[in-house]
C-alpha positions, -999 to 999 in steps of 0.1 A, spaced: 313 -163 147 279 -147 149 267 -124 121 238 -100 123 224 -84 91 194 -61 92 189 -69 128 187 -107 123 212 -133 134 223 -154 104 224 -191 109 253 -204 88 234 -237 82 216 -219 53 249 -221 33 251 -258 33 217 -274 40 207 -296 10 176 -287 -9 160 -289 -44 176 -266 -69 144 -246 -75 107 -244 -68 86 -262 -94 49 -262 -87 43 -285 -117 61 -312 -98 48 -308 -63 15 -289 -67 26 -263 -42 29 -288 -14 47 -264 9 16 -243 9 -9 -270 18 -5 -262 55 -10 -225 53 14 -198 63 17 -172 91 12 -136 80 22 -104 97 -8 -83 108 0 -56 82 2 -83 55 -32 -97 65 -48 -62 64 -32 -55 30 -46 -88 16 -81 -80 30 -79 -45 15 -74 -62 -19 -101 -88 -13 -120 -80 -45 -89 -83 -66 -78 -116 -49 -112 -132 -54 -109 -127 -92 -80 -152 -91 -96 -179 -70 -112 -210 -84 -140 -233 -72 -117 -251 -48 -113 -219 -28 -136 -199 -6 -146 -163 -15 -157 -157 21 -128 -135 34 -140 -142 70 -126 -177 64 -92 -166 51 -73 -161 84 -70 -176 118 -70 -157 151 -44 -130 155 -17 -137 180 14 -120 194 48 -130 179 79 -108 181 94 -124 150 69 -104 129 74 -67 120 42 -56 137 46 -80 166 14 -98 156 6 -125 131 -23 -147 119 -21 -180 100 -39 -185 67 -68 -209 70 -68 -244 55 -96 -249 30 -100 -281 10 -69 -295 26 -47 -266 14 -39 -229 21 -70 -209 13 -50 -189 -13 -38 -220 -31 -58 -229 -62 -65 -264 -75 -34 -263 -97 -11 -255 -69 -7 -218 -78 -11 -189 -53 -39 -165 -60 -20 -137 -44 9 -142 -67 -13 -146 -98 -30 -113 -91 2 -94 -88 18 -109 -119 -14 -103 -140 -12 -66 -130 24 -65 -140 36 -60 -105 64 -78 -86 52 -114 -81 57 -112 -44 39 -79 -38 9 -95 -20 25 -126 -6 33 -130 31 71 -128 37 71 -162 55 56 -177 23 83 -161 1 111 -172 24 103 -209 27 124 -231 33 140 -202 53 123 -189 84 127 -162 109 127 -178 143 136 -161 176 154 -133 158 174 -157 136 173 -163 98 175 -201 97 159 -232 80 124 -244 86 134 -280 90 101 -291 106 82 -279 76 107 -294 52 102 -328 68 65 -327 58 73 -324 22 71 -355 -1 94 -340 -28 116 -314 -13 128 -336 16 140 -365 -5 178 -367 -7 177 -377 -43 160 -344 -52 183 -323 -30 210 -315 -56 216 -279 -44 217 -260 -11 190 -237 3 213 -207 -1 219 -215 -38 182 -222 -44 170 -191 -26 192 -164 -39 164 -143 -54 143 -146 -23 172 -137 0 181 -107 -21 145 -96 -20 144 -99 17 178 -84 27 181 -59 -2 212 -56 -23 235 -43 5 223 -70 29 228 -97 3 264 -85 -4 271 -85 33 257 -121 35 280 -132 6 310 -118 25 299 -136 56 295 -169 36 330 -166 22 344 -157 57 326 -185 73 338 -212 49 374 -198 50 373 -202 88 359 -237 85 388 -246 62 413 -231 86 399 -250 115 400 -283 95 436 -276 85 446 -267 121 430 -300 132 449 -320 106 482 -304 116 476 -311 153 468 -348 145 
């Protein structure tokens, strides 16, 4: 029962995969950002265009040398432009992560009264979701690196429940409604399959 929304295949595992109920940087210090994130070429160019603004929200644990902000550009069809670049690691964390675990890109947007995600790379916004080979799915490899998010005792929600705002931001209202319909349809089908199995037993 494959579903495609906005050109992406939806992996139904996003509806049931266990995860923490919400992001709380005060608990984990932005651990998911320690390893950097891939940015679309257009996102990278936008961040560099706003370099002077971004630098105002960096602290002494970060580098103000924008030449050290991004890795080499590479081709990747999962990105809108077809190209991406990883953010560099500086002081054992993403170059845009300050010493308190907060993102300088997000701080800049919020301080200007803009949407908090205006300057952040999409792949950063979506974690623990990821676009991989044309499919919206879970980034299980990155989740396994986490010391807080990957512990079963902290996973009292599902990724879908925890990421509603991010998913709505990404898919838009119409796409999100379509996803909700698919979720209901998917679980109804699962229930019918279980019932059919029990009857045949």
